[in-house]
C-alpha positions as CSV (number, residue, x, y, z in Angstrom):
1,X,132.0,82.0,51.5
2,X,128.3,82.6,51.8
3,X,127.7,80.7,55.3
4,X,130.7,83.0,56.4
5,X,128.8,85.9,55.0
6,X,125.3,85.2,56.9
7,X,127.3,84.3,60.0
8,X,128.9,88.0,60.4
9,X,125.3,89.2,59.6
10,X,123.7,87.3,61.8
11,X,126.3,88.9,64.3
12,X,125.9,92.1,63.0
13,X,122.5,92.1,63.4
14,X,122.2,90.5,67.4
15,X,125.3,93.6,67.9
16,X,122.7,96.1,67.3
17,X,120.0,95.1,69.0
18,X,121.8,94.6,71.7
19,X,123.1,98.4,71.4
20,X,119.8,100.0,70.7
21,X,118.2,97.8,73.7
22,X,121.2,98.8,76.1
23,X,120.1,102.8,74.8
24,X,116.7,102.5,75.2
25,X,116.8,100.8,78.7
26,X,120.2,103.9,79.7
27,X,118.2,106.3,78.3
28,X,114.6,105.2,80.3
29,X,116.8,105.0,83.4
30,X,118.2,107.9,83.0
31,X,114.6,109.6,82.7
32,X,113.6,107.9,85.5
33,X,116.4,109.1,87.9
34,X,115.9,112.7,87.0
35,X,112.3,112.4,87.3
36,X,112.3,111.1,90.5
37,X,115.0,113.7,91.3
38,X,112.8,116.8,90.3
39,X,110.0,114.8,92.1
40,X,111.4,114.9,95.5
41,X,112.4,118.5,94.8
42,X,109.2,119.7,94.0
43,X,107.4,117.8,97.4
44,X,110.5,119.1,99.3
45,X,109.8,122.4,98.0
46,X,105.7,122.1,99.2
47,X,106.5,120.8,102.6
48,X,108.5,123.7,103.3
49,X,106.0,126.0,101.8
50,X,103.7,124.0,103.9
51,X,105.3,124.4,107.4
52,X,106.4,127.2,109.1
53,X,108.5,127.0,112.6
54,X,109.5,129.3,114.9
55,X,110.9,129.4,118.6
56,X,109.2,130.9,120.9
57,X,109.9,134.2,123.1
58,X,109.2,134.8,126.7
59,X,105.3,136.7,127.2
60,X,105.1,136.8,123.3
61,X,101.6,135.5,121.5
62,X,102.0,132.8,119.0
63,X,100.5,134.7,117.2
64,X,102.0,138.0,117.3
65,X,105.2,136.3,116.8
66,X,103.7,135.1,113.5
67,X,102.7,138.1,112.3
68,X,106.3,139.5,113.0
69,X,108.1,137.4,109.8
70,X,104.9,136.5,107.6
71,X,101.4,138.0,106.0
72,X,98.6,136.5,108.3
73,X,95.1,136.9,107.3
74,X,92.7,136.1,109.9
75,X,92.5,137.3,113.4
76,X,91.1,134.5,115.5
77,X,91.5,131.7,112.7
78,X,94.2,131.9,111.0
79,X,92.9,131.7,107.1
80,X,95.7,132.6,105.0
81,X,99.8,133.2,105.9
82,X,101.8,134.3,102.4
83,X,99.0,134.2,100.5
84,X,98.5,130.1,101.1
85,X,95.0,130.2,101.4
86,X,92.8,127.8,103.9
87,X,90.1,126.1,101.5
88,X,87.4,123.8,101.6
89,X,90.0,120.7,101.8
90,X,92.7,122.5,103.9
91,X,93.7,124.5,107.2
92,X,96.2,126.2,109.0
93,X,96.8,124.1,112.1
94,X,99.6,125.1,114.8
95,X,101.4,123.0,117.1
96,X,103.2,123.7,119.9
97,X,106.5,121.9,121.0
98,X,104.9,119.1,118.1
99,X,101.6,119.1,119.6
100,X,98.2,120.1,118.3
101,X,97.8,123.8,119.9
102,X,94.7,123.5,122.8
103,X,94.2,127.2,122.2
104,X,94.1,130.2,119.7
105,X,97.0,131.1,118.3
106,X,96.5,135.0,120.2
107,X,96.2,133.3,123.9
108,X,98.8,131.2,123.4
109,X,101.8,132.6,125.2
110,X,104.5,131.2,124.2
111,X,108.4,130.9,126.5
112,X,111.9,130.7,125.1
113,X,111.8,126.9,124.5
114,X,108.2,126.2,122.4
115,X,108.7,125.7,118.9
116,X,106.1,126.6,116.9
117,X,104.3,125.5,113.5
118,X,101.8,125.9,111.5
119,X,101.1,123.2,108.9
120,X,98.8,123.3,106.2
121,X,96.9,120.0,106.3
122,X,94.4,118.5,104.8
123,X,90.6,118.4,106.2
124,X,90.0,114.4,107.3
């Protein structure tokens, strides 16, 4: 009878340890998944704020179209868009049809077929 009681006690201890181990692993996995989702969501929202894109319009400058829908600081060189300011480590670069523009945004006269993008980029 004593041996049977010990076996039952050992089995209960093993089962308890297994349940505790499983619940800790499940909690950790759940926390990692929710953390990953939060990081992806945060990165997505940051990236959206760091890129502004719009279609060109025949005869309108890239700057004119940007100012139409965003708060812009700077005339020749854009220093801030919607309050996001260029600093010692970042700048607002603009692209026409995925290629970095070769002239200032005031000088570039867009076409309906153009896609203009402003990217908040790290200085390298």
